[in-house]
C-alpha positions as a Markdown table, in Angstrom:
| # | Residue | x | y | z |
|---|---|---|---|---|
| 1 | Met | 0.0 | 0.0 | 0.0 |
| 2 | Asn | 2.9 | 2.4 | 0.6 |
| 3 | Gln | 4.0 | 2.0 | -3.0 |
| 4 | Lys | 0.8 | 3.4 | -4.5 |
| 5 | Pro | 1.8 | 7.1 | -4.3 |
| 6 | Thr | 5.1 | 6.2 | -5.8 |
| 7 | Ile | 3.6 | 4.1 | -8.6 |
| 8 | Glu | 0.9 | 6.8 | -9.2 |
| 9 | Gly | 3.5 | 9.5 | -9.2 |
| 10 | Arg | 5.7 | 7.6 | -11.7 |
| 11 | Thr | 2.7 | 6.9 | -13.9 |
| 12 | Arg | 1.7 | 10.6 | -13.9 |
| 13 | Ala | 5.3 | 11.6 | -14.8 |
| 14 | Gln | 5.3 | 9.1 | -17.7 |
| 15 | Ile | 2.0 | 10.4 | -18.9 |
| 16 | Ala | 3.1 | 14.0 | -18.6 |
| 17 | Gln | 6.1 | 13.2 | -20.7 |
| 18 | Thr | 4.4 | 11.4 | -23.6 |
| 19 | Leu | 0.8 | 12.7 | -23.6 |
| 20 | Pro | 1.4 | 16.1 | -25.3 |
| 21 | His | 2.8 | 14.4 | -28.4 |
| 22 | Ala | 0.0 | 11.8 | -28.3 |
| 23 | Ile | -2.6 | 14.5 | -28.2 |
| 24 | Glu | -1.0 | 16.4 | -31.0 |
| 25 | Arg | -0.6 | 13.3 | -33.1 |
| 26 | Ala | -4.2 | 12.1 | -32.5 |
| 27 | Ile | -5.6 | 15.5 | -33.5 |
| 28 | Gly | -3.5 | 15.6 | -36.6 |
| 29 | Ser | -4.5 | 12.1 | -37.6 |
| 30 | Tyr | -8.1 | 13.0 | -37.1 |
| 31 | His | -7.9 | 16.1 | -39.3 |
| 32 | His | -6.1 | 14.1 | -42.0 |
| 33 | Phe | -8.8 | 11.4 | -42.0 |
| 34 | Tyr | -11.7 | 14.0 | -41.7 |
| 35 | Asp | -10.4 | 16.0 | -44.6 |
| 36 | Gln | -10.7 | 13.1 | -47.0 |
| 37 | Pro | -13.7 | 13.0 | -49.2 |
| 38 | Thr | -16.8 | 11.6 | -47.5 |
| 39 | Pro | -17.9 | 8.3 | -49.1 |
| 40 | Thr | -21.3 | 8.4 | -50.8 |
| 41 | Asp | -22.0 | 4.6 | -50.4 |
| 42 | Ala | -24.1 | 4.0 | -47.3 |
| 43 | Lys | -21.8 | 1.3 | -45.9 |
| 44 | Glu | -18.7 | 3.3 | -46.5 |
| 45 | Phe | -20.3 | 6.4 | -45.1 |
| 46 | Ala | -21.3 | 4.6 | -41.9 |
| 47 | Ser | -17.8 | 3.2 | -41.6 |
| 48 | His | -16.2 | 6.6 | -42.1 |
| 49 | His | -18.6 | 8.1 | -39.6 |
| 50 | Thr | -17.8 | 5.4 | -37.0 |
| 51 | Ala | -14.1 | 5.9 | -37.5 |
| 52 | Cys | -14.4 | 9.7 | -36.9 |
| 53 | Lys | -16.4 | 9.0 | -33.7 |
| 54 | Ala | -13.7 | 6.6 | -32.6 |
| 55 | Ala | -11.0 | 9.2 | -33.2 |
| 56 | Ile | -12.9 | 11.8 | -31.2 |
| 57 | Ala | -13.4 | 9.3 | -28.4 |
| 58 | His | -9.6 | 8.7 | -28.4 |
| 59 | Ile | -8.9 | 12.4 | -28.2 |
| 60 | Glu | -11.4 | 12.8 | -25.4 |
| 61 | Leu | -9.7 | 10.0 | -23.5 |
| 62 | Leu | -6.3 | 11.7 | -23.9 |
| 63 | Leu | -7.7 | 14.9 | -22.6 |
| 64 | Lys | -9.1 | 13.1 | -19.5 |
| 65 | Leu | -5.7 | 11.6 | -18.9 |
| 66 | Ala | -4.2 | 15.1 | -19.2 |
| 67 | Arg | -6.5 | 16.4 | -16.6 |
| 68 | Trp | -5.8 | 13.4 | -14.3 |
| 69 | Ala | -2.1 | 13.9 | -14.7 |
| 70 | Asp | -2.5 | 17.7 | -14.1 |
| 71 | Leu | -0.3 | 18.2 | -17.1 |
| 72 | Pro | -0.3 | 22.0 | -17.2 |
| 73 | Asp | 1.1 | 22.1 | -13.7 |
| 74 | Glu | 3.5 | 19.2 | -14.1 |
| 75 | Cys | 5.4 | 19.9 | -17.3 |
| 76 | Asn | 7.8 | 22.5 | -18.6 |
| 77 | Gly | 6.2 | 24.8 | -21.1 |
| 78 | Ser | 2.9 | 24.5 | -19.3 |
| 79 | Asp | 1.4 | 27.6 | -21.0 |
| 80 | Asp | 1.9 | 26.0 | -24.5 |
| 81 | Leu | 0.3 | 22.8 | -23.2 |
| 82 | Lys | -2.6 | 24.6 | -21.6 |
| 83 | Ile | -3.3 | 26.3 | -25.0 |
| 84 | Met | -3.0 | 23.0 | -26.9 |
| 85 | Leu | -5.4 | 21.3 | -24.4 |
| 86 | Glu | -7.8 | 24.2 | -24.7 |
| 87 | Gln | -7.7 | 24.2 | -28.5 |
| 88 | Ala | -8.3 | 20.4 | -28.5 |
| 89 | Gln | -11.2 | 20.8 | -26.2 |
| 90 | Asn | -12.6 | 23.6 | -28.3 |
| 91 | Glu | -12.3 | 21.5 | -31.4 |
| 92 | Leu | -14.2 | 18.7 | -29.7 |
| 93 | Asn | -16.9 | 21.2 | -28.6 |
| 94 | Gly | -17.1 | 22.6 | -32.2 |
| 95 | Thr | -15.8 | 26.0 | -31.2 |
| 96 | Asn | -12.5 | 27.7 | -31.9 |
| 97 | Arg | -11.2 | 30.7 | -30.0 |
| 98 | Asp | -9.0 | 31.8 | -33.0 |
| 99 | Glu | -11.9 | 32.2 | -35.4 |
């Protein structure tokens, strides 16, 4: 039981180290897929739509991990990360502060 804070602390540190890149990559991958022409065939359209929903769910999970790991307070360059997390959340919400 005494090891739990140590294991949790190490886990948070590992996540803090790798998650910013994972979020950036997931959003880029989603945009690349989303920007492709939407299929007109019903089955292909449904498959494309399902894949987009899965990508969004993946990004949402990464954002939940970021909140759990308190990334903006735990990493160097936290202002950049806070902005990136805010932009990712805005994209998921369908809003964009820059527009």
